[in-house]
py3Dmol code that shows the C-alpha trace and the ligand (Angstrom):
import py3Dmol

protein = """\
ATOM      1  CA  MET A   1     -24.632-175.721 -96.824  1.00  0.00           C
ATOM      2  CA  THR A   2     -21.975-178.159 -95.951  1.00  0.00           C
ATOM      3  CA  VAL A   3     -21.095-181.109 -98.105  1.00  0.00           C
ATOM      4  CA  PHE A   4     -23.071-183.174 -95.546  1.00  0.00           C
ATOM      5  CA  ASP A   5     -25.978-181.054 -96.299  1.00  0.00           C
ATOM      6  CA  GLU A   6     -25.628-181.398-100.081  1.00  0.00           C
ATOM      7  CA  VAL A   7     -25.283-185.201 -99.745  1.00  0.00           C
ATOM      8  CA  LYS A   8     -28.639-185.227 -97.709  1.00  0.00           C
ATOM      9  CA  ALA A   9     -30.324-182.743-100.108  1.00  0.00           C
ATOM     10  CA  ALA A  10     -29.215-184.895-103.059  1.00  0.00           C
ATOM     11  CA  LEU A  11     -30.335-188.427-101.881  1.00  0.00           C
ATOM     12  CA  SER A  12     -33.421-189.608 -99.950  1.00  0.00           C
ATOM     13  CA  MET A  13     -32.895-192.375 -97.542  1.00  0.00           C
ATOM     14  CA  LYS A  14     -35.015-194.526 -99.754  1.00  0.00           C
ATOM     15  CA  THR A  15     -32.721-194.098-102.669  1.00  0.00           C
ATOM     16  CA  VAL A  16     -29.665-194.918-100.770  1.00  0.00           C
ATOM     17  CA  ALA A  17     -31.506-197.766 -98.698  1.00  0.00           C
ATOM     18  CA  GLU A  18     -32.189-199.519-102.093  1.00  0.00           C
ATOM     19  CA  SER A  19     -28.906-198.887-103.321  1.00  0.00           C
ATOM     20  CA  CYS A  20     -27.737-200.968-100.534  1.00  0.00           C
ATOM     21  CA  GLY A  21     -29.919-203.798-101.592  1.00  0.00           C
ATOM     22  CA  LEU A  22     -32.864-203.379 -98.926  1.00  0.00           C
ATOM     23  CA  SER A  23     -36.291-203.901-100.203  1.00  0.00           C
ATOM     24  CA  VAL A  24     -38.528-200.913 -99.093  1.00  0.00           C
ATOM     25  CA  SER A  25     -42.219-201.921 -98.612  1.00  0.00           C
ATOM     26  CA  ARG A  26     -44.834-199.425 -99.712  1.00  0.00           C
ATOM     27  CA  SER A  27     -45.252-198.091 -96.065  1.00  0.00           C
ATOM     28  CA  GLY A  28     -41.631-197.374 -95.976  1.00  0.00           C
ATOM     29  CA  MET A  29     -40.895-200.794 -93.634  1.00  0.00           C
ATOM     30  CA  VAL A  30     -37.553-202.651 -94.231  1.00  0.00           C
ATOM     31  CA  LEU A  31     -35.698-205.388 -92.696  1.00  0.00           C
ATOM     32  CA  CYS A  32     -33.028-203.770 -90.428  1.00  0.00           C
ATOM     33  CA  PRO A  33     -29.524-204.667 -91.639  1.00  0.00           C
ATOM     34  CA  PHE A  34     -28.006-203.886 -88.343  1.00  0.00           C
ATOM     35  CA  HIS A  35     -29.645-206.695 -86.342  1.00  0.00           C
ATOM     36  CA  LYS A  36     -31.115-210.124 -86.928  1.00  0.00           C
ATOM     37  CA  ASP A  37     -34.509-208.817 -88.175  1.00  0.00           C
ATOM     38  CA  LYS A  38     -37.264-211.561 -89.183  1.00  0.00           C
ATOM     39  CA  THR A  39     -39.918-209.144 -89.827  1.00  0.00           C
ATOM     40  CA  PRO A  40     -39.325-205.514 -91.223  1.00  0.00           C
ATOM     41  CA  SER A  41     -38.899-203.381 -87.884  1.00  0.00           C
ATOM     42  CA  ALA A  42     -37.250-200.413 -89.345  1.00  0.00           C
ATOM     43  CA  LYS A  43     -38.763-197.511 -91.045  1.00  0.00           C
ATOM     44  CA  ILE A  44     -37.508-195.243 -94.004  1.00  0.00           C
ATOM     45  CA  TYR A  45     -38.358-191.647 -93.575  1.00  0.00           C
ATOM     46  CA  HIS A  46     -37.740-189.210 -95.963  1.00  0.00           C
ATOM     47  CA  ASP A  47     -34.172-188.538 -94.585  1.00  0.00           C
ATOM     48  CA  ILE A  48     -33.938-190.862 -91.599  1.00  0.00           C
ATOM     49  CA  PHE A  49     -33.587-194.756 -91.069  1.00  0.00           C
ATOM     50  CA  HIS A  50     -35.034-195.531 -87.744  1.00  0.00           C
ATOM     51  CA  CYS A  51     -35.107-199.170 -86.383  1.00  0.00           C
ATOM     52  CA  PHE A  52     -37.823-199.853 -83.740  1.00  0.00           C
ATOM     53  CA  GLY A  53     -36.069-203.170 -82.815  1.00  0.00           C
ATOM     54  CA  CYS A  54     -32.642-202.223 -82.131  1.00  0.00           C
ATOM     55  CA  GLY A  55     -32.872-198.248 -82.025  1.00  0.00           C
ATOM     56  CA  VAL A  56     -30.443-197.354 -84.606  1.00  0.00           C
ATOM     57  CA  ARG A  57     -31.560-193.849 -86.080  1.00  0.00           C
ATOM     58  CA  VAL A  58     -29.319-192.487 -88.797  1.00  0.00           C
ATOM     59  CA  ASP A  59     -29.534-190.242 -91.671  1.00  0.00           C
ATOM     60  CA  VAL A  60     -28.165-191.107 -95.321  1.00  0.00           C
ATOM     61  CA  ILE A  61     -24.533-190.530 -94.192  1.00  0.00           C
ATOM     62  CA  GLY A  62     -24.780-192.444 -90.780  1.00  0.00           C
ATOM     63  CA  PHE A  63     -26.528-195.170 -92.679  1.00  0.00           C
ATOM     64  CA  VAL A  64     -23.850-195.666 -95.379  1.00  0.00           C
ATOM     65  CA  GLN A  65     -21.270-195.308 -92.709  1.00  0.00           C
ATOM     66  CA  ARG A  66     -22.535-198.066 -90.645  1.00  0.00           C
ATOM     67  CA  PHE A  67     -23.731-200.371 -93.463  1.00  0.00           C
ATOM     68  CA  PHE A  68     -20.121-200.292 -95.262  1.00  0.00           C
ATOM     69  CA  GLU A  69     -18.390-200.176 -91.611  1.00  0.00           C
ATOM     70  CA  LEU A  70     -16.707-196.980 -92.850  1.00  0.00           C
ATOM     71  CA  LYS A  71     -14.508-195.073 -90.097  1.00  0.00           C
ATOM     72  CA  ARG A  72     -15.675-191.480 -90.365  1.00  0.00           C
ATOM     73  CA  PRO A  73     -19.046-189.783 -91.702  1.00  0.00           C
ATOM     74  CA  ILE A  74     -16.884-187.891 -94.362  1.00  0.00           C
ATOM     75  CA  ASP A  75     -16.008-191.472 -95.653  1.00  0.00           C
ATOM     76  CA  ALA A  76     -19.663-192.093 -96.302  1.00  0.00           C
ATOM     77  CA  VAL A  77     -19.841-188.829 -98.083  1.00  0.00           C
ATOM     78  CA  ARG A  78     -17.014-189.643-100.162  1.00  0.00           C
ATOM     79  CA  LYS A  79     -18.424-193.034-101.118  1.00  0.00           C
ATOM     80  CA  LEU A  80     -22.059-191.412-101.882  1.00  0.00           C
ATOM     81  CA  ASN A  81     -20.349-188.816-103.858  1.00  0.00           C
ATOM     82  CA  ALA A  82     -18.566-191.432-105.967  1.00  0.00           C
ATOM     83  CA  ASP A  83     -21.498-193.859-106.104  1.00  0.00           C
ATOM     84  CA  PHE A  84     -24.234-191.403-107.171  1.00  0.00           C
ATOM     85  CA  HIS A  85     -21.822-189.128-109.184  1.00  0.00           C
ATOM     86  CA  LEU A  86     -22.933-186.133-107.138  1.00  0.00           C
ATOM     87  CA  GLN A  87     -19.885-184.093-108.385  1.00  0.00           C
ATOM     88  CA  LEU A  88     -19.218-182.538-104.790  1.00  0.00           C
ATOM     89  CA  GLY A  89     -15.998-180.904-104.621  1.00  0.00           C
ATOM     90  CA  LEU A  90     -14.407-182.880-101.622  1.00  0.00           C
ATOM     91  CA  ILE A  91     -11.031-181.274-101.355  1.00  0.00           C
ATOM     92  CA  GLY A  92      -9.549-178.186 -99.474  1.00  0.00           C
ATOM     93  CA  GLU A  93     -10.262-176.333 -96.058  1.00  0.00           C
ATOM     94  CA  ARG A  94     -13.729-176.317 -96.662  1.00  0.00           C
ATOM     95  CA  ILE A  95     -14.141-180.028 -95.877  1.00  0.00           C
ATOM     96  CA  LEU A  96     -12.269-179.456 -92.650  1.00  0.00           C
ATOM     97  CA  PHE A  97     -14.777-176.912 -91.625  1.00  0.00           C
ATOM     98  CA  ASP A  98     -17.684-178.993 -92.808  1.00  0.00           C
ATOM     99  CA  VAL A  99     -16.516-181.862 -90.850  1.00  0.00           C
ATOM    100  CA  ARG A 100     -15.975-179.865 -87.638  1.00  0.00           C
ATOM    101  CA  GLU A 101     -19.499-178.390 -88.127  1.00  0.00           C
ATOM    102  CA  TYR A 102     -20.980-182.095 -88.805  1.00  0.00           C
ATOM    103  CA  ARG A 103     -19.382-183.002 -85.660  1.00  0.00           C
ATOM    104  CA  ALA A 104     -20.781-180.505 -83.491  1.00  0.00           C
ATOM    105  CA  ARG A 105     -24.130-180.992 -84.904  1.00  0.00           C
ATOM    106  CA  GLN A 106     -24.093-184.738 -84.203  1.00  0.00           C
ATOM    107  CA  ALA A 107     -23.143-184.106 -80.837  1.00  0.00           C
ATOM    108  CA  SER A 108     -25.793-181.659 -80.016  1.00  0.00           C
ATOM    109  CA  ARG A 109     -28.148-184.058 -81.693  1.00  0.00           C
ATOM    110  CA  GLN A 110     -27.160-186.842 -79.305  1.00  0.00           C
ATOM    111  CA  GLU A 111     -27.524-184.808 -76.465  1.00  0.00           C
ATOM    112  CA  TYR A 112     -31.132-183.886 -77.270  1.00  0.00           C
ATOM    113  CA  GLU A 113     -31.940-187.389 -77.934  1.00  0.00           C
ATOM    114  CA  LYS A 114     -30.657-188.593 -74.696  1.00  0.00           C
ATOM    115  CA  TRP A 115     -32.740-186.046 -72.964  1.00  0.00           C
ATOM    116  CA  GLU A 116     -35.495-187.034 -74.756  1.00  0.00           C
ATOM    117  CA  ARG A 117     -35.125-190.608 -73.857  1.00  0.00           C
ATOM    118  CA  GLU A 118     -34.437-189.561 -70.047  1.00  0.00           C
ATOM    119  CA  SER A 119     -37.347-187.064 -70.184  1.00  0.00           C
ATOM    120  CA  TRP A 120     -39.697-189.877 -71.383  1.00  0.00           C
ATOM    121  CA  LEU A 121     -38.522-192.030 -68.498  1.00  0.00           C
ATOM    122  CA  THR A 122     -38.998-189.361 -65.870  1.00  0.00           C
ATOM    123  CA  LEU A 123     -42.594-188.610 -67.040  1.00  0.00           C
ATOM    124  CA  SER A 124     -43.734-192.214 -67.489  1.00  0.00           C
ATOM    125  CA  SER A 125     -42.119-192.985 -63.805  1.00  0.00           C
ATOM    126  CA  TYR A 126     -43.735-190.003 -62.373  1.00  0.00           C
ATOM    127  CA  TYR A 127     -47.119-191.180 -63.752  1.00  0.00           C
ATOM    128  CA  ARG A 128     -46.668-194.836 -62.796  1.00  0.00           C
ATOM    129  CA  LEU A 129     -45.799-193.487 -59.294  1.00  0.00           C
ATOM    130  CA  LEU A 130     -49.018-191.633 -58.917  1.00  0.00           C
ATOM    131  CA  LEU A 131     -50.909-194.458 -60.121  1.00  0.00           C
ATOM    132  CA  GLY A 132     -49.462-196.641 -57.354  1.00  0.00           C
ATOM    133  CA  TRP A 133     -50.450-193.948 -54.833  1.00  0.00           C
ATOM    134  CA  ARG A 134     -54.079-193.617 -56.010  1.00  0.00           C
ATOM    135  CA  GLU A 135     -54.378-197.248 -54.745  1.00  0.00           C
ATOM    136  CA  LEU A 136     -53.640-195.634 -51.065  1.00  0.00           C
ATOM    137  CA  ALA A 137     -57.258-194.751 -50.704  1.00  0.00           C
ATOM    138  CA  PRO A 138     -58.891-195.073 -47.203  1.00  0.00           C
ATOM    139  CA  LYS A 139     -60.164-198.218 -46.302  1.00  0.00           C
ATOM    140  CA  SER A 140     -62.963-196.554 -44.262  1.00  0.00           C
ATOM    141  CA  PRO A 141     -64.724-192.906 -44.282  1.00  0.00           C
ATOM    142  CA  ASP A 142     -63.156-192.482 -40.751  1.00  0.00           C
ATOM    143  CA  GLU A 143     -59.376-193.343 -41.842  1.00  0.00           C
ATOM    144  CA  LYS A 144     -57.426-190.338 -42.338  1.00  0.00           C
ATOM    145  CA  PRO A 145     -56.342-190.361 -46.000  1.00  0.00           C
ATOM    146  CA  ASP A 146     -52.774-190.927 -46.770  1.00  0.00           C
ATOM    147  CA  GLU A 147     -51.087-187.651 -48.131  1.00  0.00           C
ATOM    148  CA  ARG A 148     -49.724-189.380 -51.092  1.00  0.00           C
ATOM    149  CA  PHE A 149     -53.277-190.543 -51.866  1.00  0.00           C
ATOM    150  CA  ILE A 150     -54.355-187.093 -51.855  1.00  0.00           C
ATOM    151  CA  TYR A 151     -51.466-186.034 -54.011  1.00  0.00           C
ATOM    152  CA  ALA A 152     -52.248-188.667 -56.579  1.00  0.00           C
ATOM    153  CA  LEU A 153     -55.757-187.226 -56.746  1.00  0.00           C
ATOM    154  CA  HIS A 154     -54.656-183.714 -57.586  1.00  0.00           C
ATOM    155  CA  HIS A 155     -51.845-184.624 -59.756  1.00  0.00           C
ATOM    156  CA  LEU A 156     -52.568-187.738 -61.880  1.00  0.00           C
ATOM    157  CA  ASP A 157     -54.588-186.136 -64.536  1.00  0.00           C
ATOM    158  CA  LYS A 158     -51.701-183.901 -65.164  1.00  0.00           C
ATOM    159  CA  ALA A 159     -49.163-186.603 -65.076  1.00  0.00           C
ATOM    160  CA  GLU A 160     -51.159-188.439 -67.787  1.00  0.00           C
ATOM    161  CA  TYR A 161     -51.469-185.522 -69.867  1.00  0.00           C
ATOM    162  CA  LEU A 162     -47.779-184.926 -69.589  1.00  0.00           C
ATOM    163  CA  CYS A 163     -47.163-188.348 -70.849  1.00  0.00           C
ATOM    164  CA  GLU A 164     -49.639-188.073 -73.708  1.00  0.00           C
ATOM    165  CA  GLU A 165     -48.436-184.581 -74.904  1.00  0.00           C
ATOM    166  CA  PHE A 166     -44.573-185.755 -74.696  1.00  0.00           C
ATOM    167  CA  ILE A 167     -45.307-188.768 -76.888  1.00  0.00           C
ATOM    168  CA  THR A 168     -46.997-187.145 -79.726  1.00  0.00           C
ATOM    169  CA  ALA A 169     -45.164-183.791 -79.517  1.00  0.00           C
ATOM    170  CA  ASP A 170     -42.638-182.497 -82.159  1.00  0.00           C
ATOM    171  CA  GLU A 171     -39.118-181.525 -80.894  1.00  0.00           C
ATOM    172  CA  GLU A 172     -39.828-177.984 -80.198  1.00  0.00           C
ATOM    173  CA  VAL A 173     -42.992-178.593 -78.007  1.00  0.00           C
ATOM    174  CA  LYS A 174     -40.832-181.411 -76.167  1.00  0.00           C
ATOM    175  CA  LYS A 175     -38.264-178.853 -75.322  1.00  0.00           C
ATOM    176  CA  SER A 176     -40.794-176.390 -74.249  1.00  0.00           C
ATOM    177  CA  MET A 177     -41.879-178.927 -71.586  1.00  0.00           C
ATOM    178  CA  ALA A 178     -38.225-179.029 -70.388  1.00  0.00           C
ATOM    179  CA  GLU A 179     -39.298-177.305 -67.029  1.00  0.00           C
ATOM    180  CA  ALA A 180     -42.120-179.631 -66.388  1.00  0.00           C
ATOM    181  CA  VAL A 181     -39.892-182.744 -66.817  1.00  0.00           C
ATOM    182  CA  ALA A 182     -37.265-180.975 -64.428  1.00  0.00           C
ATOM    183  CA  GLN A 183     -39.989-180.703 -61.720  1.00  0.00           C
ATOM    184  CA  ALA A 184     -41.171-184.357 -62.228  1.00  0.00           C
ATOM    185  CA  ALA A 185     -37.598-185.437 -61.882  1.00  0.00           C
ATOM    186  CA  ASP A 186     -36.852-183.259 -58.794  1.00  0.00           C
ATOM    187  CA  PHE A 187     -40.255-184.741 -57.325  1.00  0.00           C
ATOM    188  CA  ILE A 188     -39.267-188.315 -57.971  1.00  0.00           C
ATOM    189  CA  ARG A 189     -35.690-187.764 -56.474  1.00  0.00           C
ATOM    190  CA  ALA A 190     -37.354-186.101 -53.103  1.00  0.00           C
ATOM    191  CA  GLN A 191     -39.369-189.448 -52.843  1.00  0.00           C
ATOM    192  CA  ARG A 192     -36.002-191.424 -52.830  1.00  0.00           C
ATOM    193  CA  VAL A 193     -34.544-189.693 -49.777  1.00  0.00           C
TER     194      VAL A 193
END
"""
ligand_1 = """\
1
ZN
Zn -32.393 -202.832 -86.293
"""
view = py3Dmol.view(width=600, height=400)
view.addModel(protein, "pdb")
view.setStyle({"model": 0}, {"cartoon": {"style": "trace"}})
view.addModel(ligand_1, "xyz")
view.setStyle({"model": 1}, {"stick": {}})
view.zoomTo()
view.show()
């Protein structure tokens, strides 16, 4: 375990948020300290703070770093270590290694979240595109149907299913849908040329 993991294992998001003066409702909702929030629009999960208003999503370390405007995540670790008397040894080479590992993990996390956002945009655009095409139905039985209309008839259910599945799925399942997302992206791109 890195010192980052040790801090996260020792402190729940709720404990840390409350120590910063946030009042957490029974359902875990709080006023977001990172934007002008009039009604609680952020939720405290076990180890994550997520604001549905401004989109900030951070763990206890990211939360403290942001809240106290600290320069680096390790500064937040130091602060939490001191404030909560965690007694983690924060000196020596191990810290350098841990910092590097934490950065790498953050980077891959951000990459995943970017992919997730873009994938959702792709799937929902694909669905909306087909919904539009379904309106291209022939006006009379003699009229030759538009190819896009026929495509929509065959693929609309699948597109709707993909959207629903993606919204509710956990990370692993989302990743397993990467090929379907890529196909939808290619399809949309092909319509633009
Ligand atoms: Zn916010």
